[in-house]
mmJSON file of the N, C-alpha and C atoms, coordinates in Angstrom:
{"data_MODEL":{"atom_site":{
"group_PDB":["ATOM","ATOM","ATOM","ATOM","ATOM","ATOM","ATOM","ATOM","ATOM","ATOM","ATOM","ATOM","ATOM","ATOM","ATOM","ATOM","ATOM","ATOM","ATOM","ATOM","ATOM","ATOM","ATOM","ATOM","ATOM","ATOM","ATOM","ATOM","ATOM","ATOM","ATOM","ATOM","ATOM","ATOM","ATOM","ATOM","ATOM","ATOM","ATOM","ATOM","ATOM","ATOM","ATOM","ATOM","ATOM","ATOM","ATOM","ATOM","ATOM","ATOM","ATOM","ATOM","ATOM","ATOM","ATOM","ATOM","ATOM","ATOM","ATOM","ATOM","ATOM","ATOM","ATOM","ATOM","ATOM","ATOM","ATOM","ATOM","ATOM","ATOM","ATOM","ATOM","ATOM","ATOM","ATOM","ATOM","ATOM","ATOM","ATOM","ATOM","ATOM","ATOM","ATOM","ATOM","ATOM","ATOM","ATOM","ATOM","ATOM","ATOM","ATOM","ATOM","ATOM","ATOM","ATOM","ATOM","ATOM","ATOM","ATOM","ATOM","ATOM","ATOM","ATOM","ATOM","ATOM","ATOM","ATOM","ATOM","ATOM","ATOM","ATOM","ATOM","ATOM","ATOM","ATOM","ATOM","ATOM","ATOM","ATOM","ATOM","ATOM","ATOM","ATOM","ATOM","ATOM","ATOM","ATOM","ATOM","ATOM","ATOM","ATOM","ATOM","ATOM","ATOM","ATOM","ATOM","ATOM","ATOM","ATOM","ATOM","ATOM","ATOM","ATOM","ATOM","ATOM","ATOM","ATOM","ATOM","ATOM","ATOM","ATOM","ATOM","ATOM","ATOM","ATOM","ATOM","ATOM","ATOM","ATOM","ATOM","ATOM","ATOM","ATOM","ATOM","ATOM","ATOM","ATOM","ATOM","ATOM","ATOM","ATOM","ATOM","ATOM","ATOM","ATOM","ATOM","ATOM","ATOM","ATOM","ATOM","ATOM","ATOM","ATOM","ATOM","ATOM","ATOM","ATOM","ATOM","ATOM","ATOM","ATOM","ATOM","ATOM","ATOM","ATOM","ATOM","ATOM","ATOM","ATOM","ATOM","ATOM","ATOM","ATOM","ATOM","ATOM","ATOM","ATOM","ATOM","ATOM","ATOM","ATOM","ATOM","ATOM","ATOM","ATOM","ATOM"],
"id":[1,2,3,4,5,6,7,8,9,10,11,12,13,14,15,16,17,18,19,20,21,22,23,24,25,26,27,28,29,30,31,32,33,34,35,36,37,38,39,40,41,42,43,44,45,46,47,48,49,50,51,52,53,54,55,56,57,58,59,60,61,62,63,64,65,66,67,68,69,70,71,72,73,74,75,76,77,78,79,80,81,82,83,84,85,86,87,88,89,90,91,92,93,94,95,96,97,98,99,100,101,102,103,104,105,106,107,108,109,110,111,112,113,114,115,116,117,118,119,120,121,122,123,124,125,126,127,128,129,130,131,132,133,134,135,136,137,138,139,140,141,142,143,144,145,146,147,148,149,150,151,152,153,154,155,156,157,158,159,160,161,162,163,164,165,166,167,168,169,170,171,172,173,174,175,176,177,178,179,180,181,182,183,184,185,186,187,188,189,190,191,192,193,194,195,196,197,198,199,200,201,202,203,204,205,206,207,208,209,210,211,212,213,214,215,216],
"type_symbol":["N","C","C","N","C","C","N","C","C","N","C","C","N","C","C","N","C","C","N","C","C","N","C","C","N","C","C","N","C","C","N","C","C","N","C","C","N","C","C","N","C","C","N","C","C","N","C","C","N","C","C","N","C","C","N","C","C","N","C","C","N","C","C","N","C","C","N","C","C","N","C","C","N","C","C","N","C","C","N","C","C","N","C","C","N","C","C","N","C","C","N","C","C","N","C","C","N","C","C","N","C","C","N","C","C","N","C","C","N","C","C","N","C","C","N","C","C","N","C","C","N","C","C","N","C","C","N","C","C","N","C","C","N","C","C","N","C","C","N","C","C","N","C","C","N","C","C","N","C","C","N","C","C","N","C","C","N","C","C","N","C","C","N","C","C","N","C","C","N","C","C","N","C","C","N","C","C","N","C","C","N","C","C","N","C","C","N","C","C","N","C","C","N","C","C","N","C","C","N","C","C","N","C","C","N","C","C","N","C","C","N","C","C","N","C","C"],
"label_atom_id":["N","CA","C","N","CA","C","N","CA","C","N","CA","C","N","CA","C","N","CA","C","N","CA","C","N","CA","C","N","CA","C","N","CA","C","N","CA","C","N","CA","C","N","CA","C","N","CA","C","N","CA","C","N","CA","C","N","CA","C","N","CA","C","N","CA","C","N","CA","C","N","CA","C","N","CA","C","N","CA","C","N","CA","C","N","CA","C","N","CA","C","N","CA","C","N","CA","C","N","CA","C","N","CA","C","N","CA","C","N","CA","C","N","CA","C","N","CA","C","N","CA","C","N","CA","C","N","CA","C","N","CA","C","N","CA","C","N","CA","C","N","CA","C","N","CA","C","N","CA","C","N","CA","C","N","CA","C","N","CA","C","N","CA","C","N","CA","C","N","CA","C","N","CA","C","N","CA","C","N","CA","C","N","CA","C","N","CA","C","N","CA","C","N","CA","C","N","CA","C","N","CA","C","N","CA","C","N","CA","C","N","CA","C","N","CA","C","N","CA","C","N","CA","C","N","CA","C","N","CA","C","N","CA","C","N","CA","C","N","CA","C","N","CA","C","N","CA","C","N","CA","C"],
"label_alt_id":[null,null,null,null,null,null,null,null,null,null,null,null,null,null,null,null,null,null,null,null,null,null,null,null,null,null,null,null,null,null,null,null,null,null,null,null,null,null,null,null,null,null,null,null,null,null,null,null,null,null,null,null,null,null,null,null,null,null,null,null,null,null,null,null,null,null,null,null,null,null,null,null,null,null,null,null,null,null,null,null,null,null,null,null,null,null,null,null,null,null,null,null,null,null,null,null,null,null,null,null,null,null,null,null,null,null,null,null,null,null,null,null,null,null,null,null,null,null,null,null,null,null,null,null,null,null,null,null,null,null,null,null,null,null,null,null,null,null,null,null,null,null,null,null,null,null,null,null,null,null,null,null,null,null,null,null,null,null,null,null,null,null,null,null,null,null,null,null,null,null,null,null,null,null,null,null,null,null,null,null,null,null,null,null,null,null,null,null,null,null,null,null,null,null,null,null,null,null,null,null,null,null,null,null,null,null,null,null,null,null,null,null,null,null,null,null],
"label_comp_id":["MET","MET","MET","ILE","ILE","ILE","THR","THR","THR","ALA","ALA","ALA","LYS","LYS","LYS","MET","MET","MET","ILE","ILE","ILE","VAL","VAL","VAL","GLN","GLN","GLN","ASN","ASN","ASN","MET","MET","MET","LYS","LYS","LYS","THR","THR","THR","GLU","GLU","GLU","GLN","GLN","GLN","ASP","ASP","ASP","LYS","LYS","LYS","GLN","GLN","GLN","LYS","LYS","LYS","VAL","VAL","VAL","ASP","ASP","ASP","ALA","ALA","ALA","VAL","VAL","VAL","LEU","LEU","LEU","HIS","HIS","HIS","ASP","ASP","ASP","VAL","VAL","VAL","TRP","TRP","TRP","GLY","GLY","GLY","VAL","VAL","VAL","ARG","ARG","ARG","GLN","GLN","GLN","VAL","VAL","VAL","GLU","GLU","GLU","ALA","ALA","ALA","ASP","ASP","ASP","LEU","LEU","LEU","THR","THR","THR","THR","THR","THR","LYS","LYS","LYS","GLU","GLU","GLU","VAL","VAL","VAL","LEU","LEU","LEU","ILE","ILE","ILE","SER","SER","SER","TYR","TYR","TYR","ASN","ASN","ASN","GLU","GLU","GLU","ASN","ASN","ASN","ALA","ALA","ALA","ALA","ALA","ALA","SER","SER","SER","LEU","LEU","LEU","HIS","HIS","HIS","ASP","ASP","ASP","PHE","PHE","PHE","GLU","GLU","GLU","GLN","GLN","GLN","ALA","ALA","ALA","ILE","ILE","ILE","ILE","ILE","ILE","ASP","ASP","ASP","CYS","CYS","CYS","GLY","GLY","GLY","TYR","TYR","TYR","GLN","GLN","GLN","LEU","LEU","LEU","ALA","ALA","ALA","PRO","PRO","PRO","GLN","GLN","GLN","ALA","ALA","ALA","GLU","GLU","GLU"],
"label_asym_id":["A","A","A","A","A","A","A","A","A","A","A","A","A","A","A","A","A","A","A","A","A","A","A","A","A","A","A","A","A","A","A","A","A","A","A","A","A","A","A","A","A","A","A","A","A","A","A","A","A","A","A","A","A","A","A","A","A","A","A","A","A","A","A","A","A","A","A","A","A","A","A","A","A","A","A","A","A","A","A","A","A","A","A","A","A","A","A","A","A","A","A","A","A","A","A","A","A","A","A","A","A","A","A","A","A","A","A","A","A","A","A","A","A","A","A","A","A","A","A","A","A","A","A","A","A","A","A","A","A","A","A","A","A","A","A","A","A","A","A","A","A","A","A","A","A","A","A","A","A","A","A","A","A","A","A","A","A","A","A","A","A","A","A","A","A","A","A","A","A","A","A","A","A","A","A","A","A","A","A","A","A","A","A","A","A","A","A","A","A","A","A","A","A","A","A","A","A","A","A","A","A","A","A","A","A","A","A","A","A","A","A","A","A","A","A","A"],
"label_entity_id":["1","1","1","1","1","1","1","1","1","1","1","1","1","1","1","1","1","1","1","1","1","1","1","1","1","1","1","1","1","1","1","1","1","1","1","1","1","1","1","1","1","1","1","1","1","1","1","1","1","1","1","1","1","1","1","1","1","1","1","1","1","1","1","1","1","1","1","1","1","1","1","1","1","1","1","1","1","1","1","1","1","1","1","1","1","1","1","1","1","1","1","1","1","1","1","1","1","1","1","1","1","1","1","1","1","1","1","1","1","1","1","1","1","1","1","1","1","1","1","1","1","1","1","1","1","1","1","1","1","1","1","1","1","1","1","1","1","1","1","1","1","1","1","1","1","1","1","1","1","1","1","1","1","1","1","1","1","1","1","1","1","1","1","1","1","1","1","1","1","1","1","1","1","1","1","1","1","1","1","1","1","1","1","1","1","1","1","1","1","1","1","1","1","1","1","1","1","1","1","1","1","1","1","1","1","1","1","1","1","1","1","1","1","1","1","1"],
"label_seq_id":[1,1,1,2,2,2,3,3,3,4,4,4,5,5,5,6,6,6,7,7,7,8,8,8,9,9,9,10,10,10,11,11,11,12,12,12,13,13,13,14,14,14,15,15,15,16,16,16,17,17,17,18,18,18,19,19,19,20,20,20,21,21,21,22,22,22,23,23,23,24,24,24,25,25,25,26,26,26,27,27,27,28,28,28,29,29,29,30,30,30,31,31,31,32,32,32,33,33,33,34,34,34,35,35,35,36,36,36,37,37,37,38,38,38,39,39,39,40,40,40,41,41,41,42,42,42,43,43,43,44,44,44,45,45,45,46,46,46,47,47,47,48,48,48,49,49,49,50,50,50,51,51,51,52,52,52,53,53,53,54,54,54,55,55,55,56,56,56,57,57,57,58,58,58,59,59,59,60,60,60,61,61,61,62,62,62,63,63,63,64,64,64,65,65,65,66,66,66,67,67,67,68,68,68,69,69,69,70,70,70,71,71,71,72,72,72],
"pdbx_PDB_ins_code":[null,null,null,null,null,null,null,null,null,null,null,null,null,null,null,null,null,null,null,null,null,null,null,null,null,null,null,null,null,null,null,null,null,null,null,null,null,null,null,null,null,null,null,null,null,null,null,null,null,null,null,null,null,null,null,null,null,null,null,null,null,null,null,null,null,null,null,null,null,null,null,null,null,null,null,null,null,null,null,null,null,null,null,null,null,null,null,null,null,null,null,null,null,null,null,null,null,null,null,null,null,null,null,null,null,null,null,null,null,null,null,null,null,null,null,null,null,null,null,null,null,null,null,null,null,null,null,null,null,null,null,null,null,null,null,null,null,null,null,null,null,null,null,null,null,null,null,null,null,null,null,null,null,null,null,null,null,null,null,null,null,null,null,null,null,null,null,null,null,null,null,null,null,null,null,null,null,null,null,null,null,null,null,null,null,null,null,null,null,null,null,null,null,null,null,null,null,null,null,null,null,null,null,null,null,null,null,null,null,null,null,null,null,null,null,null],
"Cartn_x":[0.839,0.0,0.889,0.467,1.191,0.29,0.894,0.168,0.78,-0.08,0.371,-0.355,0.298,-0.292,-0.434,-1.588,-1.83,-2.421,-2.196,-2.789,-3.831,-5.085,-6.178,-6.432,-5.929,-5.898,-7.267,-8.264,-9.566,-10.588,-10.136,-11.022,-11.223,-12.4,-12.612,-13.736,-14.732,-15.9,-16.03,-16.895,-17.173,-17.732,-18.517,-19.063,-17.933,-16.95,-15.781,-15.065,-14.876,-14.182,-14.922,-16.233,-17.031,-16.972,-16.97,-16.905,-15.557,-14.469,-13.132,-13.036,-13.53,-13.525,-14.281,-15.467,-16.289,-15.623,-15.065,-14.46,-13.214,-12.468,-11.284,-11.67,-12.756,-13.214,-13.726,-14.05,-14.496,-13.344,-12.114,-10.951,-10.646,-10.52,-10.228,-8.896,-8.864,-7.628,-7.47,-8.344,-8.242,-8.594,-7.877,-8.141,-8.659,-8.068,-8.458,-8.18,-9.056,-8.888,-9.118,-8.19,-8.339,-8.082,-9.074,-8.94,-9.006,-8.182,-8.118,-8.364,-9.48,-9.816,-8.842,-8.302,-7.397,-6.127,-5.533,-4.279,-4.495,-5.727,-6.09,-5.382,-4.836,-4.134,-5.112,-4.815,-5.558,-4.541,-4.72,-3.878,-4.664,-4.036,-4.685,-3.833,-4.434,-3.77,-4.394,-3.543,-4.072,-3.152,-3.72,-2.993,-2.288,-0.964,-0.194,-0.321,-0.817,-1.037,-2.367,-3.241,-4.56,-4.723,-3.928,-4.071,-2.72,-2.648,-1.432,-1.82,-0.842,-1.098,-1.744,-1.344,-1.926,-3.443,-3.918,-5.361,-6.099,-5.536,-6.169,-6.082,-4.935,-4.78,-5.798,-5.952,-6.876,-8.319,-8.667,-10.025,-10.34,-9.388,-9.594,-9.73,-8.872,-8.926,-10.24,-10.662,-11.888,-13.136,-13.111,-14.291,-14.157,-13.161,-13.092,-12.173,-11.297,-10.386,-8.969,-8.178,-6.799,-5.847,-4.794,-3.769,-2.568,-1.987,-0.738,0.369,1.34,2.472,3.183,3.571,4.282,5.769,6.372,7.82,8.514,9.533,10.27,11.299],
"Cartn_y":[-1.172,0.0,1.242,2.239,3.503,4.631,5.642,6.858,8.016,8.776,9.915,11.17,12.315,13.606,14.458,15.096,16.033,17.303,18.414,19.692,20.035,20.148,20.501,21.994,22.786,24.238,24.879,24.409,25.071,24.283,23.527,22.859,23.842,24.485,25.583,25.341,24.564,24.38,22.924,22.702,21.334,20.504,21.144,20.441,20.013,20.878,20.517,19.318,19.377,18.298,16.976,17.004,15.79,15.268,16.177,15.771,15.117,15.72,15.157,13.789,13.693,12.423,11.349,11.693,10.722,10.272,11.215,10.847,9.985,10.238,9.423,8.031,7.936,6.617,5.766,6.394,5.65,5.005,5.41,4.838,3.473,2.476,1.113,1.088,0.428,0.282,1.239,2.244,3.203,2.512,2.859,2.301,3.376,4.572,5.64,6.991,7.949,9.324,10.255,11.191,12.216,13.57,14.447,15.778,16.834,17.867,18.962,20.279,20.931,22.188,23.311,23.327,24.398,24.4,23.237,23.132,22.75,22.334,21.844,20.533,19.869,18.6,17.436,16.496,15.244,14.121,13.27,12.089,10.883,10.096,8.929,7.706,6.704,5.411,4.457,3.77,2.903,1.723,0.722,-0.472,-0.167,-0.136,0.223,-0.801,-1.999,-3.004,-2.803,-1.981,-1.761,-0.364,0.601,1.984,2.68,3.792,4.609,6.027,6.802,8.184,8.944,8.628,9.274,9.068,7.878,7.603,8.583,8.848,9.759,11.207,11.583,12.939,13.183,12.219,12.374,12.456,11.682,11.721,13.113,13.723,15.068,16.099,16.018,16.949,16.791,15.543,15.277,15.838,16.007,16.569,18.077,18.702,20.158,20.832,20.084,20.67,20.76,21.644,21.861,21.376,20.709,20.22,21.149,21.36,22.113,21.243,21.849,21.064,20.347,19.111,18.311,18.637,18.814,19.022,17.704,17.753,16.533,16.221],
"Cartn_z":[0.0,0.0,0.0,-0.759,-0.893,-0.392,0.214,0.582,-0.193,-0.854,-1.652,-1.187,-1.392,-1.024,-2.272,-2.401,-3.486,-2.891,-3.571,-3.189,-4.253,-3.828,-4.737,-4.553,-5.51,-5.356,-5.183,-5.904,-5.835,-5.014,-4.028,-3.068,-1.915,-1.881,-0.932,0.066,-0.31,0.549,0.983,1.947,2.399,1.24,0.378,-0.792,-1.736,-1.948,-2.765,-2.151,-0.846,-0.138,-0.324,-0.188,-0.349,-1.779,-2.752,-4.157,-4.465,-3.988,-4.189,-3.521,-2.305,-1.579,-2.366,-2.862,-3.592,-4.886,-5.637,-6.92,-6.708,-5.643,-5.364,-4.874,-4.128,-3.68,-4.845,-5.976,-7.155,-7.912,-7.635,-8.33,-7.718,-8.583,-8.136,-7.389,-6.249,-5.497,-4.333,-4.231,-3.127,-1.81,-0.77,0.559,1.514,1.441,2.364,1.72,1.985,1.51,2.695,2.891,3.93,3.281,3.338,2.748,3.845,3.711,4.681,3.943,4.25,3.575,3.898,5.095,5.506,4.667,4.477,3.728,2.268,1.93,0.595,0.247,1.267,1.059,1.041,0.168,0.116,0.24,1.243,1.421,0.937,0.079,-0.507,-0.217,0.383,0.566,-0.441,-1.201,-2.253,-2.517,-3.155,-3.556,-4.874,-4.853,-6.049,-7.168,-6.869,-7.911,-8.629,-8.071,-8.655,-9.254,-8.8,-9.267,-9.219,-9.935,-9.901,-9.481,-9.086,-8.703,-9.859,-11.072,-12.254,-12.313,-11.935,-11.935,-11.024,-9.854,-8.898,-9.381,-9.933,-10.475,-11.581,-12.478,-13.596,-13.104,-12.096,-11.542,-10.992,-10.308,-9.752,-10.868,-11.86,-12.993,-13.756,-13.97,-14.723,-14.045,-12.729,-12.055,-11.836,-12.468,-12.51,-11.511,-10.881,-9.9,-10.455,-9.859,-10.292,-9.215,-9.658,-8.738,-8.754,-7.586,-7.506,-8.079,-8.751,-9.267,-8.127,-8.382,-7.382,-7.428,-6.271,-6.199,-6.485,-7.3,-7.656,-6.614],
"occupancy":[1.0,1.0,1.0,1.0,1.0,1.0,1.0,1.0,1.0,1.0,1.0,1.0,1.0,1.0,1.0,1.0,1.0,1.0,1.0,1.0,1.0,1.0,1.0,1.0,1.0,1.0,1.0,1.0,1.0,1.0,1.0,1.0,1.0,1.0,1.0,1.0,1.0,1.0,1.0,1.0,1.0,1.0,1.0,1.0,1.0,1.0,1.0,1.0,1.0,1.0,1.0,1.0,1.0,1.0,1.0,1.0,1.0,1.0,1.0,1.0,1.0,1.0,1.0,1.0,1.0,1.0,1.0,1.0,1.0,1.0,1.0,1.0,1.0,1.0,1.0,1.0,1.0,1.0,1.0,1.0,1.0,1.0,1.0,1.0,1.0,1.0,1.0,1.0,1.0,1.0,1.0,1.0,1.0,1.0,1.0,1.0,1.0,1.0,1.0,1.0,1.0,1.0,1.0,1.0,1.0,1.0,1.0,1.0,1.0,1.0,1.0,1.0,1.0,1.0,1.0,1.0,1.0,1.0,1.0,1.0,1.0,1.0,1.0,1.0,1.0,1.0,1.0,1.0,1.0,1.0,1.0,1.0,1.0,1.0,1.0,1.0,1.0,1.0,1.0,1.0,1.0,1.0,1.0,1.0,1.0,1.0,1.0,1.0,1.0,1.0,1.0,1.0,1.0,1.0,1.0,1.0,1.0,1.0,1.0,1.0,1.0,1.0,1.0,1.0,1.0,1.0,1.0,1.0,1.0,1.0,1.0,1.0,1.0,1.0,1.0,1.0,1.0,1.0,1.0,1.0,1.0,1.0,1.0,1.0,1.0,1.0,1.0,1.0,1.0,1.0,1.0,1.0,1.0,1.0,1.0,1.0,1.0,1.0,1.0,1.0,1.0,1.0,1.0,1.0,1.0,1.0,1.0,1.0,1.0,1.0,1.0,1.0,1.0,1.0,1.0,1.0],
"B_iso_or_equiv":[0.0,0.0,0.0,0.0,0.0,0.0,0.0,0.0,0.0,0.0,0.0,0.0,0.0,0.0,0.0,0.0,0.0,0.0,0.0,0.0,0.0,0.0,0.0,0.0,0.0,0.0,0.0,0.0,0.0,0.0,0.0,0.0,0.0,0.0,0.0,0.0,0.0,0.0,0.0,0.0,0.0,0.0,0.0,0.0,0.0,0.0,0.0,0.0,0.0,0.0,0.0,0.0,0.0,0.0,0.0,0.0,0.0,0.0,0.0,0.0,0.0,0.0,0.0,0.0,0.0,0.0,0.0,0.0,0.0,0.0,0.0,0.0,0.0,0.0,0.0,0.0,0.0,0.0,0.0,0.0,0.0,0.0,0.0,0.0,0.0,0.0,0.0,0.0,0.0,0.0,0.0,0.0,0.0,0.0,0.0,0.0,0.0,0.0,0.0,0.0,0.0,0.0,0.0,0.0,0.0,0.0,0.0,0.0,0.0,0.0,0.0,0.0,0.0,0.0,0.0,0.0,0.0,0.0,0.0,0.0,0.0,0.0,0.0,0.0,0.0,0.0,0.0,0.0,0.0,0.0,0.0,0.0,0.0,0.0,0.0,0.0,0.0,0.0,0.0,0.0,0.0,0.0,0.0,0.0,0.0,0.0,0.0,0.0,0.0,0.0,0.0,0.0,0.0,0.0,0.0,0.0,0.0,0.0,0.0,0.0,0.0,0.0,0.0,0.0,0.0,0.0,0.0,0.0,0.0,0.0,0.0,0.0,0.0,0.0,0.0,0.0,0.0,0.0,0.0,0.0,0.0,0.0,0.0,0.0,0.0,0.0,0.0,0.0,0.0,0.0,0.0,0.0,0.0,0.0,0.0,0.0,0.0,0.0,0.0,0.0,0.0,0.0,0.0,0.0,0.0,0.0,0.0,0.0,0.0,0.0,0.0,0.0,0.0,0.0,0.0,0.0],
"pdbx_formal_charge":[null,null,null,null,null,null,null,null,null,null,null,null,null,null,null,null,null,null,null,null,null,null,null,null,null,null,null,null,null,null,null,null,null,null,null,null,null,null,null,null,null,null,null,null,null,null,null,null,null,null,null,null,null,null,null,null,null,null,null,null,null,null,null,null,null,null,null,null,null,null,null,null,null,null,null,null,null,null,null,null,null,null,null,null,null,null,null,null,null,null,null,null,null,null,null,null,null,null,null,null,null,null,null,null,null,null,null,null,null,null,null,null,null,null,null,null,null,null,null,null,null,null,null,null,null,null,null,null,null,null,null,null,null,null,null,null,null,null,null,null,null,null,null,null,null,null,null,null,null,null,null,null,null,null,null,null,null,null,null,null,null,null,null,null,null,null,null,null,null,null,null,null,null,null,null,null,null,null,null,null,null,null,null,null,null,null,null,null,null,null,null,null,null,null,null,null,null,null,null,null,null,null,null,null,null,null,null,null,null,null,null,null,null,null,null,null],
"auth_seq_id":[1,1,1,2,2,2,3,3,3,4,4,4,5,5,5,6,6,6,7,7,7,8,8,8,9,9,9,10,10,10,11,11,11,12,12,12,13,13,13,14,14,14,15,15,15,16,16,16,17,17,17,18,18,18,19,19,19,20,20,20,21,21,21,22,22,22,23,23,23,24,24,24,25,25,25,26,26,26,27,27,27,28,28,28,29,29,29,30,30,30,31,31,31,32,32,32,33,33,33,34,34,34,35,35,35,36,36,36,37,37,37,38,38,38,39,39,39,40,40,40,41,41,41,42,42,42,43,43,43,44,44,44,45,45,45,46,46,46,47,47,47,48,48,48,49,49,49,50,50,50,51,51,51,52,52,52,53,53,53,54,54,54,55,55,55,56,56,56,57,57,57,58,58,58,59,59,59,60,60,60,61,61,61,62,62,62,63,63,63,64,64,64,65,65,65,66,66,66,67,67,67,68,68,68,69,69,69,70,70,70,71,71,71,72,72,72],
"auth_comp_id":["MET","MET","MET","ILE","ILE","ILE","THR","THR","THR","ALA","ALA","ALA","LYS","LYS","LYS","MET","MET","MET","ILE","ILE","ILE","VAL","VAL","VAL","GLN","GLN","GLN","ASN","ASN","ASN","MET","MET","MET","LYS","LYS","LYS","THR","THR","THR","GLU","GLU","GLU","GLN","GLN","GLN","ASP","ASP","ASP","LYS","LYS","LYS","GLN","GLN","GLN","LYS","LYS","LYS","VAL","VAL","VAL","ASP","ASP","ASP","ALA","ALA","ALA","VAL","VAL","VAL","LEU","LEU","LEU","HIS","HIS","HIS","ASP","ASP","ASP","VAL","VAL","VAL","TRP","TRP","TRP","GLY","GLY","GLY","VAL","VAL","VAL","ARG","ARG","ARG","GLN","GLN","GLN","VAL","VAL","VAL","GLU","GLU","GLU","ALA","ALA","ALA","ASP","ASP","ASP","LEU","LEU","LEU","THR","THR","THR","THR","THR","THR","LYS","LYS","LYS","GLU","GLU","GLU","VAL","VAL","VAL","LEU","LEU","LEU","ILE","ILE","ILE","SER","SER","SER","TYR","TYR","TYR","ASN","ASN","ASN","GLU","GLU","GLU","ASN","ASN","ASN","ALA","ALA","ALA","ALA","ALA","ALA","SER","SER","SER","LEU","LEU","LEU","HIS","HIS","HIS","ASP","ASP","ASP","PHE","PHE","PHE","GLU","GLU","GLU","GLN","GLN","GLN","ALA","ALA","ALA","ILE","ILE","ILE","ILE","ILE","ILE","ASP","ASP","ASP","CYS","CYS","CYS","GLY","GLY","GLY","TYR","TYR","TYR","GLN","GLN","GLN","LEU","LEU","LEU","ALA","ALA","ALA","PRO","PRO","PRO","GLN","GLN","GLN","ALA","ALA","ALA","GLU","GLU","GLU"],
"auth_asym_id":["A","A","A","A","A","A","A","A","A","A","A","A","A","A","A","A","A","A","A","A","A","A","A","A","A","A","A","A","A","A","A","A","A","A","A","A","A","A","A","A","A","A","A","A","A","A","A","A","A","A","A","A","A","A","A","A","A","A","A","A","A","A","A","A","A","A","A","A","A","A","A","A","A","A","A","A","A","A","A","A","A","A","A","A","A","A","A","A","A","A","A","A","A","A","A","A","A","A","A","A","A","A","A","A","A","A","A","A","A","A","A","A","A","A","A","A","A","A","A","A","A","A","A","A","A","A","A","A","A","A","A","A","A","A","A","A","A","A","A","A","A","A","A","A","A","A","A","A","A","A","A","A","A","A","A","A","A","A","A","A","A","A","A","A","A","A","A","A","A","A","A","A","A","A","A","A","A","A","A","A","A","A","A","A","A","A","A","A","A","A","A","A","A","A","A","A","A","A","A","A","A","A","A","A","A","A","A","A","A","A","A","A","A","A","A","A"],
"auth_atom_id":["N","CA","C","N","CA","C","N","CA","C","N","CA","C","N","CA","C","N","CA","C","N","CA","C","N","CA","C","N","CA","C","N","CA","C","N","CA","C","N","CA","C","N","CA","C","N","CA","C","N","CA","C","N","CA","C","N","CA","C","N","CA","C","N","CA","C","N","CA","C","N","CA","C","N","CA","C","N","CA","C","N","CA","C","N","CA","C","N","CA","C","N","CA","C","N","CA","C","N","CA","C","N","CA","C","N","CA","C","N","CA","C","N","CA","C","N","CA","C","N","CA","C","N","CA","C","N","CA","C","N","CA","C","N","CA","C","N","CA","C","N","CA","C","N","CA","C","N","CA","C","N","CA","C","N","CA","C","N","CA","C","N","CA","C","N","CA","C","N","CA","C","N","CA","C","N","CA","C","N","CA","C","N","CA","C","N","CA","C","N","CA","C","N","CA","C","N","CA","C","N","CA","C","N","CA","C","N","CA","C","N","CA","C","N","CA","C","N","CA","C","N","CA","C","N","CA","C","N","CA","C","N","CA","C","N","CA","C","N","CA","C","N","CA","C","N","CA","C","N","CA","C"],
"pdbx_PDB_model_num":[1,1,1,1,1,1,1,1,1,1,1,1,1,1,1,1,1,1,1,1,1,1,1,1,1,1,1,1,1,1,1,1,1,1,1,1,1,1,1,1,1,1,1,1,1,1,1,1,1,1,1,1,1,1,1,1,1,1,1,1,1,1,1,1,1,1,1,1,1,1,1,1,1,1,1,1,1,1,1,1,1,1,1,1,1,1,1,1,1,1,1,1,1,1,1,1,1,1,1,1,1,1,1,1,1,1,1,1,1,1,1,1,1,1,1,1,1,1,1,1,1,1,1,1,1,1,1,1,1,1,1,1,1,1,1,1,1,1,1,1,1,1,1,1,1,1,1,1,1,1,1,1,1,1,1,1,1,1,1,1,1,1,1,1,1,1,1,1,1,1,1,1,1,1,1,1,1,1,1,1,1,1,1,1,1,1,1,1,1,1,1,1,1,1,1,1,1,1,1,1,1,1,1,1,1,1,1,1,1,1,1,1,1,1,1,1]
}}}
């Protein structure tokens, strides 16, 4: 299991948080999602054999949210 962190720049309301949570839970392989409105951070725990970080990034983008660039 892997845990990844993403910053969802335009997640501002409780409704946004719930929408992001729901769309991430729809991705196969997800185990846990924790979103924080104050920091805009989303922590995702998932099975790396069933999903990739790209799958979660694309799900967030597809529902209309923007991700902060990841530091390499």
